[in-house]
C-alpha positions in Angstrom: 16.5 3.8 -10.7 16.2 0.2 -9.3 12.4 0.3 -8.6 10.8 -3.0 -7.7 8.4 -4.2 -10.4 5.8 -7.0 -9.4 4.4 -8.6 -12.6 2.2 -11.4 -13.0 2.1 -13.6 -16.5 1.2 -16.9 -17.1 2.6 -17.0 -20.6 6.3 -18.4 -20.7 7.3 -16.2 -23.8 5.6 -12.9 -22.5 6.9 -13.5 -19.0 10.5 -13.9 -20.3 10.4 -10.6 -22.5 8.9 -8.5 -19.7 11.6 -9.9 -17.3 14.3 -9.0 -19.6 13.1 -5.7 -20.5 12.6 -4.7 -17.0 16.3 -5.8 -16.2 18.0 -4.0 -19.1 16.0 -1.0 -18.1 17.6 -1.1 -14.7 14.2 -2.1 -12.9 14.1 -5.0 -10.2 11.6 -7.4 -11.7 9.8 -9.9 -9.6 7.8 -12.3 -11.8 4.8 -14.6 -11.0 2.8 -16.8 -13.1 0.3 -17.1 -10.5 -1.5 -14.0 -8.7 -2.1 -16.1 -5.3 1.8 -16.2 -5.4 2.2 -12.6 -5.8 -0.3 -11.7 -2.9 1.8 -14.1 -0.7 5.0 -12.3 -1.6 3.4 -9.0 -0.8 3.4 -10.0 2.7 7.2 -9.3 2.8 8.0 -7.0 -0.1 6.0 -4.1 -1.6 6.8 -2.9 -4.9 6.9 0.3 -6.8 4.6 -0.9 -9.5 2.3 -3.6 -10.5 2.2 -5.1 -14.3 -0.9 -7.5 -14.4 -2.5 -9.7 -17.1 -6.2 -10.1 -16.9 -6.5 -13.8 -17.9 -4.7 -15.6 -15.2 -4.9 -18.8 -13.4 -6.7 -19.2 -9.8 -7.8 -15.5 -9.9 -9.2 -13.1 -12.5 -7.1 -10.2 -13.1 -9.8 -7.9 -12.6 -10.3 -9.4 -8.9 -6.6 -8.9 -8.3 -7.1 -5.2 -9.2 -10.0 -4.7 -7.0 -8.2 -6.6 -4.2 -5.1 -4.5 -4.3 -7.0 -1.1 -4.8 -9.0 -2.0 -1.5 -6.2 -2.6 0.6 -4.9 0.6 2.1 -1.4 -0.9 2.0 -1.3 -1.4 -1.7 -3.9 1.2 -3.0 -1.3 3.9 -3.5 1.1 1.6 -5.8 0.3 2.2 -9.4 -1.1 -1.0 -11.7 -0.6 -1.2 -15.4 -2.8 -3.9 -17.0 -1.0 -5.8 -20.1 -3.6 -7.9 -21.6 -4.7 -9.5 -25.0 -8.1 -8.2 -24.1 -8.3 -5.0 -26.0 -12.1 -3.9 -26.4 -13.0 -0.8 -25.2 -15.4 -2.5 -22.5 -12.5 -4.4 -21.2 -10.1 -1.1 -20.9 -13.1 0.8 -19.1 -13.7 -1.9 -16.7 -10.0 -2.1 -15.8 -9.8 1.5 -15.3 -13.0 1.5 -13.3 -11.5 -0.8 -11.0 -8.6 1.3 -10.5 -5.6 0.3 -12.6 -3.7 3.5 -13.7 -2.7 2.3 -17.2 -3.7 -0.2 -19.8 -1.7 -1.6 -22.5 -2.9 -4.6 -25.1 -1.0 -7.2 -26.4 1.3 -7.4 -28.5 2.8 -4.4 -26.9 6.3 -2.7 -27.8 8.9 -2.9 -25.0 9.9 0.8 -25.4 6.2 1.7 -24.7 6.1 -0.6 -21.9 9.1 1.2 -20.2 8.0 4.6 -21.1 4.4 3.9 -19.5 6.1 2.5 -16.2 8.4 5.5 -15.9 5.5 7.9 -16.5 3.3 6.2 -14.1 6.0 6.2 -11.4 6.5 9.9 -11.9 2.8 10.5 -11.3 2.9 8.1 -8.2 5.8 10.2 -6.9 4.2 13.4 -7.4 1.1 12.3 -5.9 3.0 11.0 -2.8 4.7 14.5 -2.4 1.2 16.1 -2.4 -0.6 13.6 0.0 -1.0 15.4 3.2 -4.0 13.9 4.6 -4.4 10.2 5.8 -7.8 8.8 6.3 -8.9 5.4 7.7 -12.4 4.7 8.6 -13.8 7.7 10.6 -10.1 9.0 11.6 -8.2 11.8 9.8 -4.7 12.8 10.2 -3.3 16.1 8.8 0.3 15.3 8.2 1.5 18.8 7.5 -0.6 20.3 10.5 0.1 17.4 13.0 -3.7 17.2 13.8 -5.9 14.4 14.1 -9.9 14.4 14.0 -12.4 11.9 14.0 -15.6 12.7 11.9 -14.4 16.5 11.8 -13.8 16.6 15.6 -10.5 17.2 16.8 -8.9 14.5 19.0 -6.5 17.0 20.5 -3.6 14.7 20.7 0.0 15.3 21.7 2.8 15.3 19.3 3.7 11.8 20.7 0.2 10.7 20.5 -0.2 11.9 17.0 3.2 10.3 16.1 2.1 7.0 17.6 -1.2 7.1 15.7 0.4 8.0 12.4 2.7 5.1 12.5 0.0 2.8 13.2 -2.5 4.1 10.6 0.5 3.9 7.9 0.7 0.2 8.7 -2.8 -0.5 8.9 -3.6 -4.3 10.0 0.0 -4.8 10.7 0.9 -5.8 14.3 3.8 -3.5 15.5 5.9 -4.4 18.5 6.4 -2.4 21.1 10.2 -2.3 20.7 9.8 -0.8 17.2 7.2 1.7 18.2 9.4 2.9 20.9 12.3 3.1 18.4 10.2 4.9 15.8 8.6 7.3 17.9 11.5 7.9 20.6 14.2 7.7 18.1 15.9 5.5 20.6 17.9 2.1 20.1 16.9 1.4 23.5 13.8 0.0 24.6 13.5 0.8 28.3 9.8 1.2 29.6 6.7 -0.4 28.0 4.4 1.5 30.3 5.5 5.0 28.6 4.1 3.7 25.4 1.1 1.9 26.8 0.2 5.1 28.7 0.1 7.0 25.4 -2.1 4.1 23.7 -4.5 4.3 26.4 -4.7 8.2 26.1 -5.3 7.9 22.2 -7.8 5.0 22.7 -9.8 7.4 25.4 -9.9 10.3 23.1 -11.1 8.2 20.2 -13.8 6.4 22.2 -15.3 9.7 23.4 -16.5 10.1 19.7 -17.2 6.6 18.6 -17.7 3.0 19.9 -15.2 1.4 17.4 -12.1 0.1 18.8 -9.3 1.3 16.1 -6.3 0.5 18.1 -6.1 -3.3 19.0 -3.8 -4.8 21.4 -1.8 -7.8 19.8 -0.8 -10.3 22.9 2.8 -10.9 23.2 3.5 -8.4 20.4 2.5 -4.9 20.6 -0.4 -2.8 18.8 -2.0 -2.4 15.6 -4.5 0.1 14.0 -7.6 -1.9 12.0 -10.8 -0.7 10.5 
């Protein structure tokens, strides 16, 4: 198992309970008392699932859910709310914002683990079915190896498709030329930057035939990133 679980809980007793429960159930718990600390940790580590309280310091739990679900890097990660706010309106608000499950306090530890496992199974199944990636006007068919913009085929070569796929899967993240070269050409040796740069130029030219938006941005001294 060993899935990474990020949880945010500012009550010390419940924090310790969640941490111990996850540990004995073979998960890797990473706990925070402040949601801003969790957002900072997300810059280096992505969990398999979130467990969030609603009444939190510095950032309301509902705002935290909204932030996570609006970010393409985290939107696919399931969220379980564990909160003392138990009214139907509270639950509906959380679910409408995008949380995947809602558990009210006090809760049973066995039920918490059961819900975590159920949501991880659903997420895994959804990931297996997901063959379409859409960001902005651009859509990739991951099984058919085709790319389109506003329904119009971009006519990418295989290498161009693979480059665009890597950049879109790492949206807003600067990817170095060295890393892109290794991922796309499956080589440990980074030899010629111009080969990659020419492919990037070709992808840009094909995109700009159909839109004035610059999706692929050059990060000076690093490489490239895809941004919406």
